[in-house]
A tleap script that builds the chain and sets N, CA, C and O, in Angstrom:
source leaprc.protein.ff14SB
mol = sequence {
  NMET LYS ARG VAL ALA ASP LEU PRO ILE VAL
  GLN LYS ALA LEU ARG ARG VAL GLN ARG HIE
  GLY LEU ALA ASN THR LEU HIE VAL VAL PHE
  VAL ARG LEU VAL ASN TYR VAL VAL PRO PHE
  LYS ILE LEU ARG GLY VAL HIE VAL ALA LYS
  ALA ASP PRO GLY TYR LEU ASP TYR PRO PRO
  ALA TYR THR PRO SER PHE LEU SER SER GLY
  GLU LEU LYS SER ILE VAL TRP PRO LEU LYS
  TYR ARG ARG VAL LYS PRO ARG CYS ILE ARG
  LEU ILE CLYS
}
set mol.1.N position { 91.846 53.362 136.343 }
set mol.1.CA position { 90.921 52.353 135.873 }
set mol.1.C position { 91.594 50.982 135.953 }
set mol.1.O position { 92.756 50.828 135.579 }
set mol.2.N position { 90.853 49.994 136.444 }
set mol.2.CA position { 91.406 48.640 136.595 }
set mol.2.C position { 91.430 47.916 135.254 }
set mol.2.O position { 90.569 48.098 134.393 }
set mol.3.N position { 92.461 47.085 135.126 }
set mol.3.CA position { 92.507 46.207 133.959 }
set mol.3.C position { 91.611 45.006 134.229 }
set mol.3.O position { 91.312 44.694 135.381 }
set mol.4.N position { 91.184 44.339 133.167 }
set mol.4.CA position { 90.326 43.155 133.310 }
set mol.4.C position { 91.051 42.089 134.116 }
set mol.4.O position { 90.430 41.409 134.933 }
set mol.5.N position { 92.351 41.928 133.904 }
set mol.5.CA position { 93.124 40.901 134.605 }
set mol.5.C position { 93.242 41.178 136.103 }
set mol.5.O position { 93.594 40.283 136.871 }
set mol.6.N position { 92.949 42.419 136.527 }
set mol.6.CA position { 93.037 42.762 137.945 }
set mol.6.C position { 91.738 42.535 138.703 }
set mol.6.O position { 91.720 42.647 139.928 }
set mol.7.N position { 90.663 42.222 138.015 }
set mol.7.CA position { 89.393 41.989 138.683 }
set mol.7.C position { 89.467 40.716 139.519 }
set mol.7.O position { 90.081 39.740 139.090 }
set mol.8.N position { 88.850 40.705 140.711 }
set mol.8.CA position { 88.929 39.533 141.598 }
set mol.8.C position { 88.410 38.241 140.952 }
set mol.8.O position { 88.985 37.173 141.164 }
set mol.9.N position { 87.343 38.330 140.177 }
set mol.9.CA position { 86.795 37.117 139.568 }
set mol.9.C position { 87.765 36.533 138.532 }
set mol.9.O position { 87.863 35.315 138.384 }
set mol.10.N position { 88.469 37.399 137.829 }
set mol.10.CA position { 89.458 36.932 136.846 }
set mol.10.C position { 90.646 36.308 137.574 }
set mol.10.O position { 91.159 35.271 137.154 }
set mol.11.N position { 91.080 36.931 138.653 }
set mol.11.CA position { 92.187 36.378 139.440 }
set mol.11.C position { 91.825 34.997 139.989 }
set mol.11.O position { 92.639 34.074 139.972 }
set mol.12.N position { 90.583 34.876 140.478 }
set mol.12.CA position { 90.124 33.599 141.008 }
set mol.12.C position { 90.107 32.539 139.905 }
set mol.12.O position { 90.528 31.404 140.130 }
set mol.13.N position { 89.628 32.899 138.727 }
set mol.13.CA position { 89.587 31.953 137.604 }
set mol.13.C position { 90.996 31.540 137.182 }
set mol.13.O position { 91.237 30.367 136.898 }
set mol.14.N position { 91.909 32.478 137.140 }
set mol.14.CA position { 93.292 32.151 136.761 }
set mol.14.C position { 93.941 31.223 137.787 }
set mol.14.O position { 94.666 30.300 137.417 }
set mol.15.N position { 93.683 31.463 139.076 }
set mol.15.CA position { 94.211 30.566 140.112 }
set mol.15.C position { 93.645 29.158 139.952 }
set mol.15.O position { 94.360 28.167 140.096 }
set mol.16.N position { 92.344 29.088 139.652 }
set mol.16.CA position { 91.709 27.769 139.475 }
set mol.16.C position { 92.314 27.030 138.287 }
set mol.16.O position { 92.547 25.824 138.363 }
set mol.17.N position { 92.570 27.738 137.198 }
set mol.17.CA position { 93.185 27.115 136.021 }
set mol.17.C position { 94.586 26.623 136.365 }
set mol.17.O position { 94.977 25.530 135.955 }
set mol.18.N position { 95.335 27.410 137.106 }
set mol.18.CA position { 96.686 27.002 137.490 }
set mol.18.C position { 96.660 25.780 138.392 }
set mol.18.O position { 97.495 24.888 138.245 }
set mol.19.N position { 95.718 25.725 139.318 }
set mol.19.CA position { 95.653 24.612 140.271 }
set mol.19.C position { 95.057 23.342 139.674 }
set mol.19.O position { 95.559 22.243 139.910 }
set mol.20.N position { 93.984 23.497 138.899 }
set mol.20.CA position { 93.218 22.321 138.488 }
set mol.20.C position { 93.225 22.065 136.976 }
set mol.20.O position { 92.747 21.021 136.532 }
set mol.21.N position { 93.754 22.990 136.186 }
set mol.21.CA position { 93.788 22.808 134.741 }
set mol.21.C position { 92.591 23.458 134.064 }
set mol.21.O position { 91.571 23.740 134.693 }
set mol.22.N position { 92.745 23.685 132.774 }
set mol.22.CA position { 91.713 24.369 131.998 }
set mol.22.C position { 90.449 23.513 131.853 }
set mol.22.O position { 89.336 24.019 131.992 }
set mol.23.N position { 90.626 22.221 131.573 }
set mol.23.CA position { 89.466 21.347 131.356 }
set mol.23.C position { 88.584 21.283 132.607 }
set mol.23.O position { 87.360 21.383 132.513 }
set mol.24.N position { 89.207 21.116 133.778 }
set mol.24.CA position { 88.436 21.049 135.020 }
set mol.24.C position { 87.726 22.368 135.297 }
set mol.24.O position { 86.574 22.373 135.730 }
set mol.25.N position { 88.395 23.469 135.053 }
set mol.25.CA position { 87.800 24.782 135.281 }
set mol.25.C position { 86.612 25.006 134.365 }
set mol.25.O position { 85.574 25.501 134.805 }
set mol.26.N position { 86.752 24.644 133.086 }
set mol.26.CA position { 85.639 24.793 132.150 }
set mol.26.C position { 84.467 23.896 132.539 }
set mol.26.O position { 83.308 24.285 132.395 }
set mol.27.N position { 84.772 22.699 133.031 }
set mol.27.CA position { 83.712 21.791 133.484 }
set mol.27.C position { 82.928 22.409 134.638 }
set mol.27.O position { 81.698 22.369 134.644 }
set mol.28.N position { 83.626 22.974 135.606 }
set mol.28.CA position { 82.967 23.599 136.756 }
set mol.28.C position { 82.118 24.784 136.305 }
set mol.28.O position { 80.995 24.952 136.781 }
set mol.29.N position { 82.632 25.599 135.404 }
set mol.29.CA position { 81.884 26.752 134.907 }
set mol.29.C position { 80.625 26.276 134.177 }
set mol.29.O position { 79.544 26.830 134.373 }
set mol.30.N position { 80.767 25.253 133.339 }
set mol.30.CA position { 79.624 24.720 132.593 }
set mol.30.C position { 78.564 24.156 133.539 }
set mol.30.O position { 77.376 24.432 133.374 }
set mol.31.N position { 78.989 23.369 134.528 }
set mol.31.CA position { 78.039 22.774 135.474 }
set mol.31.C position { 77.321 23.873 136.259 }
set mol.31.O position { 76.113 23.784 136.478 }
set mol.32.N position { 78.037 24.887 136.676 }
set mol.32.CA position { 77.394 25.986 137.420 }
set mol.32.C position { 76.424 26.753 136.544 }
set mol.32.O position { 75.364 27.172 137.010 }
set mol.33.N position { 76.774 26.942 135.280 }
set mol.33.CA position { 75.899 27.644 134.352 }
set mol.33.C position { 74.616 26.846 134.124 }
set mol.33.O position { 73.519 27.401 134.181 }
set mol.34.N position { 74.753 25.553 133.868 }
set mol.34.CA position { 73.577 24.707 133.677 }
set mol.34.C position { 72.751 24.658 134.962 }
set mol.34.O position { 71.522 24.705 134.912 }
set mol.35.N position { 73.418 24.566 136.106 }
set mol.35.CA position { 72.718 24.509 137.388 }
set mol.35.C position { 71.946 25.800 137.655 }
set mol.35.O position { 70.917 25.775 138.330 }
set mol.36.N position { 72.426 26.904 137.143 }
set mol.36.CA position { 71.718 28.171 137.293 }
set mol.36.C position { 70.397 28.137 136.523 }
set mol.36.O position { 69.388 28.661 136.994 }
set mol.37.N position { 70.407 27.523 135.345 }
set mol.37.CA position { 69.213 27.447 134.510 }
set mol.37.C position { 68.283 26.328 134.981 }
set mol.37.O position { 67.080 26.536 135.142 }
set mol.38.N position { 68.848 25.147 135.199 }
set mol.38.CA position { 68.077 23.966 135.622 }
set mol.38.C position { 68.774 23.373 136.839 }
set mol.38.O position { 69.778 22.677 136.685 }
set mol.39.N position { 68.270 23.628 138.048 }
set mol.39.CA position { 68.941 23.104 139.255 }
set mol.39.C position { 69.042 21.570 139.242 }
set mol.39.O position { 68.061 20.874 138.978 }
set mol.40.N position { 70.215 21.074 139.524 }
set mol.40.CA position { 70.451 19.633 139.595 }
set mol.40.C position { 71.628 19.372 140.510 }
set mol.40.O position { 72.375 20.289 140.853 }
set mol.41.N position { 71.792 18.120 140.906 }
set mol.41.CA position { 72.928 17.717 141.738 }
set mol.41.C position { 73.575 16.492 141.120 }
set mol.41.O position { 72.892 15.627 140.571 }
set mol.42.N position { 74.869 16.426 141.211 }
set mol.42.CA position { 75.608 15.253 140.766 }
set mol.42.C position { 75.956 14.455 142.014 }
set mol.42.O position { 76.754 14.898 142.840 }
set mol.43.N position { 75.359 13.288 142.146 }
set mol.43.CA position { 75.641 12.426 143.285 }
set mol.43.C position { 76.752 11.473 142.884 }
set mol.43.O position { 76.669 10.814 141.848 }
set mol.44.N position { 77.771 11.401 143.689 }
set mol.44.CA position { 78.909 10.549 143.361 }
set mol.44.C position { 79.084 9.496 144.436 }
set mol.44.O position { 78.813 9.733 145.613 }
set mol.45.N position { 79.539 8.336 144.013 }
set mol.45.CA position { 79.789 7.257 144.949 }
set mol.45.C position { 80.996 6.449 144.490 }
set mol.45.O position { 81.486 6.617 143.373 }
set mol.46.N position { 81.454 5.591 145.351 }
set mol.46.CA position { 82.615 4.760 145.047 }
set mol.46.C position { 82.247 3.303 145.305 }
set mol.46.O position { 81.638 2.974 146.323 }
set mol.47.N position { 82.621 2.448 144.380 }
set mol.47.CA position { 82.406 1.009 144.553 }
set mol.47.C position { 83.772 0.349 144.640 }
set mol.47.O position { 84.595 0.496 143.737 }
set mol.48.N position { 84.011 -0.369 145.713 }
set mol.48.CA position { 85.278 -1.062 145.905 }
set mol.48.C position { 85.006 -2.555 145.767 }
set mol.48.O position { 84.324 -3.145 146.604 }
set mol.49.N position { 85.543 -3.171 144.701 }
set mol.49.CA position { 85.307 -4.592 144.458 }
set mol.49.C position { 86.117 -5.457 145.422 }
set mol.49.O position { 85.608 -6.448 145.945 }
set mol.50.N position { 87.367 -5.086 145.655 }
set mol.50.CA position { 88.218 -5.845 146.569 }
set mol.50.C position { 89.019 -4.843 147.398 }
set mol.50.O position { 89.824 -4.080 146.864 }
set mol.51.N position { 88.788 -4.856 148.692 }
set mol.51.CA position { 89.437 -3.883 149.568 }
set mol.51.C position { 90.819 -4.354 149.986 }
set mol.51.O position { 91.029 -5.539 150.249 }
set mol.52.N position { 91.750 -3.427 150.046 }
set mol.52.CA position { 93.090 -3.692 150.554 }
set mol.52.C position { 92.994 -3.727 152.079 }
set mol.52.O position { 92.517 -2.761 152.674 }
set mol.53.N position { 93.432 -4.811 152.733 }
set mol.53.CA position { 93.318 -4.899 154.195 }
set mol.53.C position { 93.971 -3.726 154.934 }
set mol.53.O position { 93.561 -3.394 156.046 }
set mol.54.N position { 94.968 -3.108 154.334 }
set mol.54.CA position { 95.619 -1.964 154.962 }
set mol.54.C position { 94.689 -0.785 155.160 }
set mol.54.O position { 94.896 0.025 156.063 }
set mol.55.N position { 93.653 -0.678 154.315 }
set mol.55.CA position { 92.701 0.415 154.435 }
set mol.55.C position { 91.626 0.142 155.488 }
set mol.55.O position { 90.825 1.024 155.796 }
set mol.56.N position { 91.604 -1.039 156.025 }
set mol.56.CA position { 90.554 -1.405 156.968 }
set mol.56.C position { 90.908 -1.105 158.423 }
set mol.56.O position { 90.085 -1.319 159.313 }
set mol.57.N position { 92.123 -0.613 158.677 }
set mol.57.CA position { 92.491 -0.214 160.042 }
set mol.57.C position { 91.685 1.022 160.432 }
set mol.57.O position { 91.413 1.881 159.593 }
set mol.58.N position { 91.313 1.107 161.676 }
set mol.58.CA position { 90.503 2.227 162.131 }
set mol.58.C position { 90.969 2.654 163.517 }
set mol.58.O position { 91.547 1.856 164.255 }
set mol.59.N position { 90.718 3.920 163.873 }
set mol.59.CA position { 91.090 4.410 165.196 }
set mol.59.C position { 90.248 3.727 166.279 }
set mol.59.O position { 89.109 3.339 166.017 }
set mol.60.N position { 90.784 3.578 167.471 }
set mol.60.CA position { 90.064 2.882 168.550 }
set mol.60.C position { 88.740 3.536 168.937 }
set mol.60.O position { 87.866 2.862 169.483 }
set mol.61.N position { 88.571 4.822 168.670 }
set mol.61.CA position { 87.331 5.508 169.057 }
set mol.61.C position { 86.147 5.123 168.169 }
set mol.61.O position { 85.002 5.415 168.512 }
set mol.62.N position { 86.408 4.469 167.026 }
set mol.62.CA position { 85.348 4.125 166.079 }
set mol.62.C position { 85.075 2.628 166.069 }
set mol.62.O position { 85.946 1.823 166.399 }
set mol.63.N position { 83.865 2.269 165.691 }
set mol.63.CA position { 83.483 0.866 165.553 }
set mol.63.C position { 83.111 0.620 164.094 }
set mol.63.O position { 82.131 1.190 163.615 }
set mol.64.N position { 83.859 -0.206 163.379 }
set mol.64.CA position { 83.536 -0.442 161.967 }
set mol.64.C position { 82.335 -1.376 161.839 }
set mol.64.O position { 82.143 -2.277 162.655 }
set mol.65.N position { 81.534 -1.147 160.807 }
set mol.65.CA position { 80.401 -2.027 160.529 }
set mol.65.C position { 79.903 -1.749 159.119 }
set mol.65.O position { 80.267 -0.747 158.503 }
set mol.66.N position { 79.070 -2.645 158.620 }
set mol.66.CA position { 78.423 -2.456 157.335 }
set mol.66.C position { 76.974 -2.096 157.590 }
set mol.66.O position { 76.372 -2.565 158.556 }
set mol.67.N position { 76.412 -1.263 156.725 }
set mol.67.CA position { 75.031 -0.839 156.877 }
set mol.67.C position { 74.140 -1.618 155.922 }
set mol.67.O position { 74.525 -1.908 154.790 }
set mol.68.N position { 72.955 -1.950 156.390 }
set mol.68.CA position { 71.968 -2.541 155.494 }
set mol.68.C position { 71.416 -1.430 154.607 }
set mol.68.O position { 71.652 -0.251 154.869 }
set mol.69.N position { 70.688 -1.799 153.566 }
set mol.69.CA position { 70.149 -0.772 152.669 }
set mol.69.C position { 69.181 0.149 153.419 }
set mol.69.O position { 69.147 1.352 153.159 }
set mol.70.N position { 68.404 -0.400 154.335 }
set mol.70.CA position { 67.480 0.431 155.119 }
set mol.70.C position { 68.203 1.421 156.009 }
set mol.70.O position { 67.801 2.580 156.114 }
set mol.71.N position { 69.277 0.966 156.654 }
set mol.71.CA position { 70.060 1.866 157.518 }
set mol.71.C position { 70.705 2.974 156.690 }
set mol.71.O position { 70.726 4.135 157.099 }
set mol.72.N position { 71.227 2.607 155.529 }
set mol.72.CA position { 71.866 3.601 154.667 }
set mol.72.C position { 70.855 4.642 154.202 }
set mol.72.O position { 71.136 5.840 154.236 }
set mol.73.N position { 69.696 4.198 153.775 }
set mol.73.CA position { 68.667 5.140 153.338 }
set mol.73.C position { 68.212 6.030 154.484 }
set mol.73.O position { 67.941 7.212 154.273 }
set mol.74.N position { 68.123 5.483 155.694 }
set mol.74.CA position { 67.674 6.297 156.824 }
set mol.74.C position { 68.699 7.360 157.193 }
set mol.74.O position { 68.336 8.392 157.759 }
set mol.75.N position { 69.964 7.131 156.885 }
set mol.75.CA position { 70.997 8.130 157.160 }
set mol.75.C position { 71.065 9.148 156.036 }
set mol.75.O position { 71.085 10.353 156.288 }
set mol.76.N position { 71.100 8.676 154.804 }
set mol.76.CA position { 71.272 9.564 153.653 }
set mol.76.C position { 70.034 10.415 153.432 }
set mol.76.O position { 70.142 11.621 153.208 }
set mol.77.N position { 68.884 9.816 153.490 }
set mol.77.CA position { 67.654 10.514 153.128 }
set mol.77.C position { 67.422 11.775 153.954 }
set mol.77.O position { 67.231 12.836 153.359 }
set mol.78.N position { 67.426 11.727 155.285 }
set mol.78.CA position { 67.104 12.941 156.043 }
set mol.78.C position { 68.183 14.016 155.957 }
set mol.78.O position { 67.872 15.203 156.064 }
set mol.79.N position { 69.424 13.635 155.767 }
set mol.79.CA position { 70.499 14.612 155.870 }
set mol.79.C position { 70.579 15.565 154.689 }
set mol.79.O position { 70.425 16.774 154.859 }
set mol.80.N position { 70.816 15.042 153.505 }
set mol.80.CA position { 71.228 15.915 152.420 }
set mol.80.C position { 70.331 15.856 151.198 }
set mol.80.O position { 70.192 16.854 150.491 }
set mol.81.N position { 69.726 14.725 150.937 }
set mol.81.CA position { 69.069 14.536 149.653 }
set mol.81.C position { 67.560 14.482 149.796 }
set mol.81.O position { 66.914 13.605 149.224 }
set mol.82.N position { 67.000 15.395 150.541 }
set mol.82.CA position { 65.560 15.370 150.782 }
set mol.82.C position { 64.764 15.570 149.506 }
set mol.82.O position { 63.640 15.080 149.394 }
set mol.83.N position { 65.337 16.287 148.534 }
set mol.83.CA position { 64.604 16.547 147.296 }
set mol.83.C position { 64.717 15.384 146.315 }
set mol.83.O position { 64.037 15.384 145.288 }
set mol.84.N position { 65.551 14.405 146.603 }
set mol.84.CA position { 65.702 13.239 145.733 }
set mol.84.C position { 64.675 12.196 146.160 }
set mol.84.O position { 64.542 11.894 147.346 }
set mol.85.N position { 63.968 11.664 145.212 }
set mol.85.CA position { 62.977 10.637 145.537 }
set mol.85.C position { 63.684 9.363 145.972 }
set mol.85.O position { 64.727 9.027 145.412 }
set mol.86.N position { 63.147 8.639 146.955 }
set mol.86.CA position { 63.810 7.422 147.458 }
set mol.86.C position { 64.074 6.393 146.365 }
set mol.86.O position { 65.053 5.652 146.442 }
set mol.87.N position { 63.214 6.336 145.347 }
set mol.87.CA position { 63.432 5.343 144.291 }
set mol.87.C position { 64.678 5.658 143.456 }
set mol.87.O position { 65.170 4.796 142.728 }
set mol.88.N position { 65.187 6.889 143.561 }
set mol.88.CA position { 66.392 7.269 142.808 }
set mol.88.C position { 67.670 6.776 143.490 }
set mol.88.O position { 68.730 6.742 142.866 }
set mol.89.N position { 67.576 6.398 144.755 }
set mol.89.CA position { 68.750 5.892 145.470 }
set mol.89.C position { 68.795 4.379 145.256 }
set mol.89.O position { 68.009 3.634 145.840 }
set mol.90.N position { 69.718 3.946 144.420 }
set mol.90.CA position { 69.824 2.523 144.101 }
set mol.90.C position { 71.049 1.965 144.813 }
set mol.90.O position { 72.144 2.516 144.704 }
set mol.91.N position { 70.864 0.902 145.520 }
set mol.91.CA position { 71.956 0.285 146.248 }
set mol.91.C position { 72.336 -1.015 145.564 }
set mol.91.O position { 71.470 -1.798 145.175 }
set mol.92.N position { 73.619 -1.239 145.420 }
set mol.92.CA position { 74.116 -2.467 144.801 }
set mol.92.C position { 74.208 -3.540 145.882 }
set mol.92.O position { 74.825 -3.319 146.924 }
set mol.93.N position { 73.614 -4.669 145.646 }
set mol.93.CA position { 73.647 -5.747 146.641 }
set mol.93.C position { 74.686 -6.765 146.265 }
set mol.93.O position { 74.868 -7.752 146.978 }
savepdb mol mol.pdb
quit
């Protein structure tokens, strides 16, 4: 008979606690539990007030540019967030 600690799900949880800490693991478990009852998504973004010029270097195969709000919505909307209403996507100008 297997011990509880030998079950794959317990091993996976213990590895996650070792790698990411108890608080992060509990957060993930809680979010998954809530998501099971009420489906939702956490959309995350980053705002950079002042960019370090060192981060602006790019490989020659790419062309850097800024997107207008319309261009950004046209890219984001069809790809991943079809269930999100367009009015929920707020862009900072």
